[in-house]
Backbone and ligand atoms as CSV (ligand in chain L), in Angstrom:
chain,resi,resn,atom,element,x,y,z
A,1,UNK,N,N,99.808,48.641,46.844
A,1,UNK,CA,C,100.212,47.457,47.348
A,1,UNK,C,C,101.207,47.516,48.523
A,2,UNK,N,N,101.195,46.860,49.512
A,2,UNK,CA,C,102.020,46.995,50.652
A,2,UNK,C,C,103.028,45.753,50.598
A,3,UNK,N,N,104.262,46.008,50.647
A,3,UNK,CA,C,105.340,45.029,50.706
A,3,UNK,C,C,105.490,44.602,52.025
A,4,UNK,N,N,105.493,43.377,52.503
A,4,UNK,CA,C,105.856,42.945,53.947
A,4,UNK,C,C,107.010,41.956,53.920
A,5,UNK,N,N,107.691,41.995,54.989
A,5,UNK,CA,C,108.740,41.100,55.178
A,5,UNK,C,C,109.282,41.175,56.722
A,6,UNK,N,N,110.051,40.111,57.101
A,6,UNK,CA,C,110.385,40.051,58.422
A,6,UNK,C,C,111.748,39.166,58.504
A,7,UNK,N,N,112.273,38.977,59.697
A,7,UNK,CA,C,113.222,38.051,59.855
A,7,UNK,C,C,112.551,36.957,60.843
A,8,UNK,N,N,113.371,36.107,61.429
A,8,UNK,CA,C,112.853,35.133,62.296
A,8,UNK,C,C,111.961,35.717,63.512
A,9,UNK,N,N,112.770,36.903,64.053
A,9,UNK,CA,C,112.154,37.541,65.233
A,9,UNK,C,C,110.755,38.175,64.888
A,10,UNK,N,N,110.538,38.469,63.705
A,10,UNK,CA,C,109.235,39.325,63.306
A,10,UNK,C,C,108.314,38.334,62.627
A,11,UNK,N,N,108.707,37.091,62.383
A,11,UNK,CA,C,107.940,36.370,61.565
A,11,UNK,C,C,106.414,36.120,61.993
A,12,UNK,N,N,106.211,35.893,63.253
A,12,UNK,CA,C,104.865,35.711,63.878
A,12,UNK,C,C,104.054,36.835,63.438
A,13,UNK,N,N,104.673,38.042,63.806
A,13,UNK,CA,C,103.861,39.330,63.553
A,13,UNK,C,C,103.603,39.522,62.008
A,14,UNK,N,N,104.550,39.115,61.212
A,14,UNK,CA,C,104.232,39.232,59.790
A,14,UNK,C,C,103.051,38.453,59.345
A,15,UNK,N,N,103.072,37.344,59.938
A,15,UNK,CA,C,101.818,36.441,59.574
A,15,UNK,C,C,100.491,37.140,60.118
A,16,UNK,N,N,100.556,37.689,61.338
A,16,UNK,CA,C,99.341,38.311,61.783
A,16,UNK,C,C,99.129,39.536,60.991
A,17,UNK,N,N,100.072,40.150,60.535
A,17,UNK,CA,C,99.879,41.318,59.694
A,17,UNK,C,C,98.987,41.043,58.443
A,18,UNK,N,N,99.279,39.987,57.983
A,18,UNK,CA,C,98.533,39.559,56.758
A,18,UNK,C,C,97.002,39.597,57.027
A,19,UNK,N,N,96.611,39.127,58.140
A,19,UNK,CA,C,95.179,39.106,58.566
A,19,UNK,C,C,94.773,40.543,58.752
A,20,UNK,N,N,95.560,41.344,59.497
A,20,UNK,CA,C,95.265,42.833,59.691
A,20,UNK,C,C,95.015,43.452,58.408
A,21,UNK,N,N,96.065,43.428,57.478
A,21,UNK,CA,C,95.917,44.109,56.227
A,21,UNK,C,C,94.746,43.669,55.390
A,22,UNK,N,N,94.410,42.381,55.473
A,22,UNK,CA,C,93.208,41.916,54.847
A,22,UNK,C,C,91.993,42.652,55.294
A,23,UNK,N,N,91.831,42.692,56.694
A,23,UNK,CA,C,90.652,43.403,57.380
A,23,UNK,C,C,90.726,44.924,56.929
A,24,UNK,N,N,91.772,45.353,56.725
A,24,UNK,CA,C,91.913,46.849,56.454
A,24,UNK,C,C,91.853,47.026,54.884
A,25,UNK,N,N,91.479,46.022,54.157
A,25,UNK,CA,C,91.412,45.903,52.735
A,25,UNK,C,C,92.674,46.553,52.111
A,26,UNK,N,N,93.795,46.187,52.515
A,26,UNK,CA,C,94.929,46.907,51.926
A,26,UNK,C,C,95.659,45.673,51.316
A,27,UNK,N,N,95.795,45.620,49.952
A,27,UNK,CA,C,96.473,44.517,49.284
A,27,UNK,C,C,97.894,44.476,49.692
A,28,UNK,N,N,98.448,43.265,49.805
A,28,UNK,CA,C,99.847,43.116,50.253
A,28,UNK,C,C,100.556,42.087,49.422
A,29,UNK,N,N,102.008,42.270,49.379
A,29,UNK,CA,C,102.887,41.135,48.742
A,29,UNK,C,C,103.745,40.776,49.917
A,30,UNK,N,N,103.837,39.472,50.174
A,30,UNK,CA,C,104.607,38.952,51.258
A,30,UNK,C,C,106.051,38.595,50.528
A,31,UNK,N,N,107.088,39.360,51.020
A,31,UNK,CA,C,108.486,38.991,50.504
A,31,UNK,C,C,109.181,38.020,51.223
A,32,UNK,N,N,108.439,37.366,52.283
A,32,UNK,CA,C,109.141,36.348,53.117
A,32,UNK,C,C,109.698,36.834,54.433
A,33,UNK,N,N,110.150,35.924,55.171
A,33,UNK,CA,C,110.477,34.532,54.868
A,33,UNK,C,C,109.142,33.639,54.988
A,34,UNK,N,N,109.327,32.317,54.672
A,34,UNK,CA,C,108.208,31.548,54.720
A,34,UNK,C,C,108.150,30.598,56.024
A,35,UNK,N,N,109.279,30.747,56.773
A,35,UNK,CA,C,109.311,29.982,58.069
A,35,UNK,C,C,109.913,30.902,59.042
A,36,UNK,N,N,109.939,30.431,60.361
A,36,UNK,CA,C,110.441,31.247,61.359
A,36,UNK,C,C,111.972,30.751,61.759
A,37,UNK,N,N,112.493,30.178,60.773
A,37,UNK,CA,C,113.938,29.787,60.921
A,37,UNK,C,C,114.821,30.923,61.012
A,38,UNK,N,N,115.978,30.795,61.789
A,38,UNK,CA,C,116.873,31.945,61.929
A,38,UNK,C,C,117.448,32.443,60.623
A,39,UNK,N,N,117.356,33.810,60.320
A,39,UNK,CA,C,117.710,34.296,59.126
A,39,UNK,C,C,118.303,35.691,59.381
A,40,UNK,N,N,118.749,36.376,58.256
A,40,UNK,CA,C,119.467,37.691,58.453
A,40,UNK,C,C,118.544,38.760,57.871
A,41,UNK,N,N,118.101,39.649,58.813
A,41,UNK,CA,C,117.140,40.731,58.565
A,41,UNK,C,C,117.565,41.452,57.365
A,42,UNK,N,N,118.791,41.808,56.960
A,42,UNK,CA,C,119.065,42.639,55.850
A,42,UNK,C,C,118.458,41.912,54.424
A,43,UNK,N,N,118.547,40.628,54.355
A,43,UNK,CA,C,118.162,39.933,53.231
A,43,UNK,C,C,116.644,40.383,52.824
A,44,UNK,N,N,115.764,40.490,53.919
A,44,UNK,CA,C,114.358,40.714,53.551
A,44,UNK,C,C,114.171,42.284,53.504
A,45,UNK,N,N,114.932,43.034,54.365
A,45,UNK,CA,C,114.772,44.446,54.166
A,45,UNK,C,C,115.092,44.904,52.791
A,46,UNK,N,N,116.167,44.379,52.313
A,46,UNK,CA,C,116.522,44.703,50.913
A,46,UNK,C,C,115.384,44.463,49.942
A,47,UNK,N,N,114.786,43.184,50.058
A,47,UNK,CA,C,113.630,42.873,49.102
A,47,UNK,C,C,112.474,43.913,49.084
A,48,UNK,N,N,112.025,44.213,50.417
A,48,UNK,CA,C,110.970,44.971,50.622
A,48,UNK,C,C,111.226,46.442,50.179
A,49,UNK,N,N,112.406,46.940,50.513
A,49,UNK,CA,C,112.871,48.357,50.207
A,49,UNK,C,C,112.939,48.512,48.629
A,50,UNK,N,N,113.572,47.498,48.059
A,50,UNK,CA,C,113.764,47.520,46.551
A,50,UNK,C,C,112.365,47.750,46.030
A,51,UNK,N,N,111.343,47.043,46.548
A,51,UNK,CA,C,110.066,46.972,45.877
A,51,UNK,C,C,109.407,48.442,45.993
A,52,UNK,N,N,109.663,49.079,47.155
A,52,UNK,CA,C,109.096,50.317,47.341
A,52,UNK,C,C,109.888,51.393,46.507
A,53,UNK,N,N,111.251,51.192,46.548
A,53,UNK,CA,C,112.060,52.152,45.776
A,53,UNK,C,C,111.850,52.038,44.250
A,54,UNK,N,N,111.442,50.897,43.788
A,54,UNK,CA,C,111.153,50.781,42.228
A,54,UNK,C,C,109.760,51.170,41.905
A,55,UNK,N,N,108.856,51.276,42.843
A,55,UNK,CA,C,107.497,51.762,42.655
A,55,UNK,C,C,106.569,50.607,42.507
A,56,UNK,N,N,107.243,49.262,42.619
A,56,UNK,CA,C,106.208,48.068,42.574
A,56,UNK,C,C,105.277,48.228,43.698
A,57,UNK,N,N,105.665,48.551,44.783
A,57,UNK,CA,C,104.860,48.638,46.023
A,57,UNK,C,C,104.986,50.126,46.453
A,58,UNK,N,N,103.813,50.606,47.018
A,58,UNK,CA,C,103.762,52.003,47.463
A,58,UNK,C,C,104.234,52.199,48.844
A,59,UNK,N,N,104.106,51.145,49.543
A,59,UNK,CA,C,104.417,51.120,51.095
A,59,UNK,C,C,105.028,49.688,51.444
A,60,UNK,N,N,105.661,49.850,52.619
A,60,UNK,CA,C,106.244,48.514,53.132
A,60,UNK,C,C,106.083,48.382,54.605
A,61,UNK,N,N,106.054,47.272,55.101
A,61,UNK,CA,C,106.187,46.999,56.539
A,61,UNK,C,C,107.188,45.857,56.758
A,62,UNK,N,N,108.164,46.152,57.732
A,62,UNK,CA,C,109.230,45.292,57.984
A,62,UNK,C,C,109.288,45.093,59.445
A,63,UNK,N,N,109.369,43.726,59.864
A,63,UNK,CA,C,109.354,43.434,61.249
A,63,UNK,C,C,110.596,42.552,61.597
A,64,UNK,N,N,111.345,43.071,62.563
A,64,UNK,CA,C,112.503,42.258,63.194
A,64,UNK,C,C,112.307,42.253,64.666
A,65,UNK,N,N,113.456,42.120,65.463
A,65,UNK,CA,C,113.273,42.079,66.964
A,65,UNK,C,C,113.069,43.519,67.391
A,66,UNK,N,N,113.748,44.430,66.868
A,66,UNK,CA,C,113.675,45.807,67.399
A,66,UNK,C,C,113.034,46.855,66.368
A,67,UNK,N,N,113.084,46.492,65.113
A,67,UNK,CA,C,112.847,47.374,63.997
A,67,UNK,C,C,113.770,48.240,63.538
A,68,UNK,N,N,114.886,48.236,64.297
A,68,UNK,CA,C,115.976,49.069,64.032
A,68,UNK,C,C,116.897,48.604,62.818
A,69,UNK,N,N,117.238,47.394,62.913
A,69,UNK,CA,C,118.016,46.829,61.663
A,69,UNK,C,C,117.266,47.040,60.444
A,70,UNK,N,N,115.999,46.665,60.436
A,70,UNK,CA,C,115.237,46.821,59.216
A,70,UNK,C,C,115.215,48.195,58.638
A,71,UNK,N,N,115.053,49.205,59.546
A,71,UNK,CA,C,115.069,50.590,59.147
A,71,UNK,C,C,116.454,51.017,58.715
A,72,UNK,N,N,117.610,50.628,59.279
A,72,UNK,CA,C,118.720,51.035,58.784
A,72,UNK,C,C,118.972,50.562,57.331
A,73,UNK,N,N,118.612,49.290,57.091
A,73,UNK,CA,C,118.936,48.757,55.809
A,73,UNK,C,C,117.948,49.418,54.624
A,74,UNK,N,N,116.686,49.509,55.066
A,74,UNK,CA,C,115.607,50.083,54.195
A,74,UNK,C,C,116.064,51.446,53.703
A,75,UNK,N,N,116.581,52.149,54.627
A,75,UNK,CA,C,116.955,53.566,54.264
A,75,UNK,C,C,118.117,53.853,53.480
A,76,UNK,N,N,118.720,52.694,53.133
A,76,UNK,CA,C,119.950,52.703,52.074
A,76,UNK,C,C,119.346,52.894,50.654
A,77,UNK,N,N,118.038,52.563,50.544
A,77,UNK,CA,C,117.520,52.468,49.176
A,77,UNK,C,C,116.874,53.845,48.787
A,78,UNK,N,N,117.144,54.163,47.602
A,78,UNK,CA,C,116.633,55.576,46.989
A,78,UNK,C,C,115.159,55.792,47.152
A,79,UNK,N,N,114.769,56.816,47.688
A,79,UNK,CA,C,113.293,57.112,47.792
A,79,UNK,C,C,112.645,56.491,48.955
A,80,UNK,N,N,113.395,55.632,49.744
A,80,UNK,CA,C,112.751,55.002,50.875
A,80,UNK,C,C,112.855,55.794,52.029
A,81,UNK,N,N,111.755,55.995,52.815
A,81,UNK,CA,C,111.970,56.709,54.074
A,81,UNK,C,C,111.290,55.726,55.074
A,82,UNK,N,N,112.171,54.960,55.788
A,82,UNK,CA,C,111.672,53.994,56.728
A,82,UNK,C,C,111.648,54.542,58.098
A,83,UNK,N,N,110.603,54.219,58.852
A,83,UNK,CA,C,110.664,54.841,60.351
A,83,UNK,C,C,110.184,53.604,61.200
A,84,UNK,N,N,111.052,53.528,62.191
A,84,UNK,CA,C,110.827,52.509,63.250
A,84,UNK,C,C,109.858,53.126,64.238
A,85,UNK,N,N,108.646,52.595,64.361
A,85,UNK,CA,C,107.634,53.367,65.343
A,85,UNK,C,C,107.170,52.294,66.405
A,86,UNK,N,N,107.331,52.845,67.558
A,86,UNK,CA,C,106.988,51.988,68.722
A,86,UNK,C,C,105.552,52.476,69.344
A,87,UNK,N,N,105.206,53.608,68.830
A,87,UNK,CA,C,103.885,54.116,69.401
A,87,UNK,C,C,103.047,54.875,68.152
A,88,UNK,N,N,101.829,54.963,68.559
A,88,UNK,CA,C,100.939,55.591,67.470
A,88,UNK,C,C,101.342,57.027,67.311
A,89,UNK,N,N,101.861,57.784,68.231
A,89,UNK,CA,C,102.362,59.130,67.998
A,89,UNK,C,C,103.491,59.106,67.133
A,90,UNK,N,N,104.454,58.243,67.161
A,90,UNK,CA,C,105.615,58.181,66.243
A,90,UNK,C,C,104.959,57.872,64.809
A,91,UNK,N,N,104.158,56.927,64.683
A,91,UNK,CA,C,103.634,56.580,63.356
A,91,UNK,C,C,102.808,57.784,62.749
A,92,UNK,N,N,102.081,58.548,63.506
A,92,UNK,CA,C,101.457,59.798,63.003
A,92,UNK,C,C,102.404,60.757,62.538
A,93,UNK,N,N,103.457,60.978,63.336
A,93,UNK,CA,C,104.389,62.065,62.880
A,93,UNK,C,C,105.297,61.547,61.757
A,94,UNK,N,N,105.528,60.224,61.756
A,94,UNK,CA,C,106.378,59.736,60.638
A,94,UNK,C,C,105.545,59.900,59.346
A,95,UNK,N,N,104.219,59.863,59.276
A,95,UNK,CA,C,103.455,60.175,58.169
A,95,UNK,C,C,103.301,61.619,57.957
A,96,UNK,N,N,102.985,62.357,58.940
A,96,UNK,CA,C,102.549,63.717,58.679
A,96,UNK,C,C,103.842,64.636,58.467
A,97,UNK,N,N,104.935,64.324,59.001
A,97,UNK,CA,C,106.036,65.263,58.880
A,97,UNK,C,C,107.218,64.569,57.864
A,98,UNK,N,N,107.342,63.193,57.892
A,98,UNK,CA,C,108.456,62.589,57.121
A,98,UNK,C,C,107.965,61.961,55.947
A,99,UNK,N,N,106.659,61.872,55.674
A,99,UNK,CA,C,105.993,61.061,54.564
A,99,UNK,C,C,106.703,59.737,54.479
A,100,UNK,N,N,106.844,59.020,55.694
A,100,UNK,CA,C,107.457,57.742,55.692
A,100,UNK,C,C,106.667,56.776,54.888
A,101,UNK,N,N,107.393,56.047,53.974
A,101,UNK,CA,C,106.698,54.936,53.161
A,101,UNK,C,C,107.042,53.593,53.691
A,102,UNK,N,N,107.842,53.362,54.609
A,102,UNK,CA,C,108.075,52.003,55.265
A,102,UNK,C,C,107.960,52.138,56.650
A,103,UNK,N,N,107.142,51.316,57.272
A,103,UNK,CA,C,107.095,51.245,58.692
A,103,UNK,C,C,107.827,50.001,59.224
A,104,UNK,N,N,108.633,50.130,60.156
A,104,UNK,CA,C,109.421,49.070,60.764
A,104,UNK,C,C,108.914,48.921,62.244
A,105,UNK,N,N,108.822,47.667,62.533
A,105,UNK,CA,C,108.220,47.228,63.877
A,105,UNK,C,C,109.176,46.348,64.640
A,106,UNK,N,N,109.310,46.536,66.011
A,106,UNK,CA,C,110.061,45.584,66.645
A,106,UNK,C,C,109.251,44.648,67.480
A,107,UNK,N,N,109.202,43.449,66.976
A,107,UNK,CA,C,108.300,42.521,67.684
A,107,UNK,C,C,108.624,42.226,69.124
A,108,UNK,N,N,110.011,42.394,69.492
A,108,UNK,CA,C,110.364,42.238,70.838
A,108,UNK,C,C,110.107,43.430,71.792
A,109,UNK,N,N,109.756,44.524,71.223
A,109,UNK,CA,C,109.560,45.770,71.899
A,109,UNK,C,C,108.214,46.261,71.971
A,110,UNK,N,N,107.346,45.882,71.012
A,110,UNK,CA,C,106.045,46.411,70.912
A,110,UNK,C,C,104.948,45.232,70.845
A,111,UNK,N,N,104.013,45.361,71.831
A,111,UNK,CA,C,102.923,44.306,71.873
A,111,UNK,C,C,102.034,44.446,70.538
A,112,UNK,N,N,101.341,43.290,70.297
A,112,UNK,CA,C,100.562,43.298,69.131
A,112,UNK,C,C,99.451,44.191,69.156
A,113,UNK,N,N,98.791,44.465,70.303
A,113,UNK,CA,C,97.717,45.403,70.361
A,113,UNK,C,C,98.123,46.723,69.885
A,114,UNK,N,N,99.305,47.100,70.435
A,114,UNK,CA,C,99.792,48.454,70.052
A,114,UNK,C,C,100.260,48.508,68.502
A,115,UNK,N,N,100.765,47.291,68.011
A,115,UNK,CA,C,101.133,47.227,66.524
A,115,UNK,C,C,99.782,47.433,65.692
A,116,UNK,N,N,98.635,46.954,66.059
A,116,UNK,CA,C,97.431,47.141,65.378
A,116,UNK,C,C,97.240,48.688,65.211
A,117,UNK,N,N,97.201,49.371,66.374
A,117,UNK,CA,C,96.931,50.790,66.199
A,117,UNK,C,C,97.856,51.541,65.408
A,118,UNK,N,N,99.262,51.090,65.547
A,118,UNK,CA,C,100.392,51.738,64.843
A,118,UNK,C,C,99.993,51.553,63.255
A,119,UNK,N,N,99.839,50.390,62.896
A,119,UNK,CA,C,99.501,50.057,61.487
A,119,UNK,C,C,98.247,50.842,60.891
A,120,UNK,N,N,97.302,50.895,61.708
A,120,UNK,CA,C,96.063,51.690,61.230
A,120,UNK,C,C,96.525,53.122,61.109
A,121,UNK,N,N,97.230,53.627,62.003
A,121,UNK,CA,C,97.657,55.084,61.960
A,121,UNK,C,C,98.422,55.353,60.751
A,122,UNK,N,N,99.548,54.414,60.540
A,122,UNK,CA,C,100.485,54.686,59.461
A,122,UNK,C,C,99.706,54.680,58.148
A,123,UNK,N,N,98.605,53.969,58.027
A,123,UNK,CA,C,97.924,53.940,56.792
A,123,UNK,C,C,96.771,54.818,56.609
A,124,UNK,N,N,96.430,55.636,57.692
A,124,UNK,CA,C,95.336,56.650,57.580
A,124,UNK,C,C,95.874,58.067,57.697
A,125,UNK,N,N,97.065,58.332,58.204
A,125,UNK,CA,C,97.531,59.700,58.452
A,125,UNK,C,C,98.116,60.149,57.212
A,126,UNK,N,N,97.727,61.368,56.656
A,126,UNK,CA,C,98.304,61.897,55.439
A,126,UNK,C,C,99.649,62.645,55.743
A,127,UNK,N,N,100.334,62.891,54.653
A,127,UNK,CA,C,101.661,63.691,54.708
A,127,UNK,C,C,101.046,65.129,54.721
A,128,UNK,N,N,101.493,65.905,55.643
A,128,UNK,CA,C,101.117,67.304,55.825
A,128,UNK,C,C,101.581,68.271,54.659
A,129,UNK,N,N,102.724,67.998,54.080
A,129,UNK,CA,C,103.264,68.781,52.957
A,129,UNK,C,C,103.657,70.104,53.556
A,130,UNK,N,N,103.483,71.144,52.836
A,130,UNK,CA,C,103.925,72.535,53.305
A,130,UNK,C,C,105.407,72.574,53.594
A,131,UNK,N,N,105.736,72.986,54.723
A,131,UNK,CA,C,107.247,73.138,55.074
A,131,UNK,C,C,107.913,71.759,55.153
A,132,UNK,N,N,107.094,70.797,55.402
A,132,UNK,CA,C,107.673,69.382,55.435
A,132,UNK,C,C,108.106,68.943,54.036
A,133,UNK,N,N,107.468,69.412,53.083
A,133,UNK,CA,C,107.715,69.012,51.662
A,133,UNK,C,C,109.206,69.384,51.413
A,134,UNK,N,N,109.600,70.518,51.659
A,134,UNK,CA,C,110.883,70.940,51.350
A,134,UNK,C,C,111.881,70.147,52.131
A,135,UNK,N,N,111.620,69.807,53.368
A,135,UNK,CA,C,112.535,68.981,54.259
A,135,UNK,C,C,112.721,67.592,53.703
A,136,UNK,N,N,111.518,67.023,53.271
A,136,UNK,CA,C,111.576,65.693,52.767
A,136,UNK,C,C,112.545,65.553,51.543
A,137,UNK,N,N,112.303,66.667,50.683
A,137,UNK,CA,C,113.050,66.704,49.476
A,137,UNK,C,C,114.561,66.682,49.754
A,138,UNK,N,N,114.880,67.506,50.779
A,138,UNK,CA,C,116.294,67.496,51.076
A,138,UNK,C,C,117.018,66.077,51.669
A,139,UNK,N,N,116.023,65.268,52.079
A,139,UNK,CA,C,116.409,64.002,52.547
A,139,UNK,C,C,117.100,63.247,51.393
A,140,UNK,N,N,116.585,63.455,50.211
A,140,UNK,CA,C,117.073,62.674,49.085
A,140,UNK,C,C,118.114,63.537,48.162
A,141,UNK,N,N,118.395,64.857,48.667
A,141,UNK,CA,C,119.132,65.612,47.734
A,141,UNK,C,C,120.619,65.777,48.439
A,142,UNK,N,N,121.473,64.920,48.085
A,142,UNK,CA,C,122.727,64.826,48.856
A,142,UNK,C,C,123.614,66.094,48.520
A,143,UNK,N,N,123.370,66.836,47.461
A,143,UNK,CA,C,124.083,67.966,47.135
A,143,UNK,C,C,123.676,69.217,48.073
A,144,UNK,N,N,122.558,68.967,48.882
A,144,UNK,CA,C,122.278,70.098,49.737
A,144,UNK,C,C,123.188,69.971,51.064
A,145,UNK,N,N,124.024,69.075,51.085
A,145,UNK,CA,C,124.979,68.974,52.281
A,145,UNK,C,C,126.107,69.994,52.246
L,1,RB5,C1,C,117.695,38.999,65.572
L,1,RB5,O1,O,118.113,38.421,66.750
L,1,RB5,C2,C,117.706,40.568,65.807
L,1,RB5,O2,O,119.048,41.036,65.818
L,1,RB5,C3,C,116.984,41.268,64.614
L,1,RB5,O3,O,115.630,40.842,64.622
L,1,RB5,C4,C,116.777,42.842,64.719
L,1,RB5,O4,O,116.372,43.208,66.000
L,1,RB5,C5,C,117.899,43.525,64.228
L,1,RB5,O5,O,117.846,44.856,64.287
């Protein structure tokens, strides 16, 4: 299950994402909002990240103006590895090297056509494991500091 959420800046893309995820046969849960009214991105990022952290959803997609605020918030949650991706290359490496489980998108920075390719990449690229496994483990091990 893919958790999705946005703020007002990302609302339109979130609605379009539902169609795209449907085409990709990826079940999703929309955590809101239900309108494009001005709203605070942390409220939605916390909901989506909580669902990934708890295991309710395996992956998440968050959309705001830049993708940055959503990533900052989502990465506060245990087990969440959110990556703001503006390119297919970033999405590929976020999956292959960082095992990213939440994709954040900047609707004001990335055109929809690119977003389609970024999303497809994010859900098709595997985690490489190997040396990256150790590094990913260290992300969540604060005692290694
Ligand atoms: C909203 O204007 C904007 O600040 C927000 O969508 C996001 O870009 C924050 O990181």
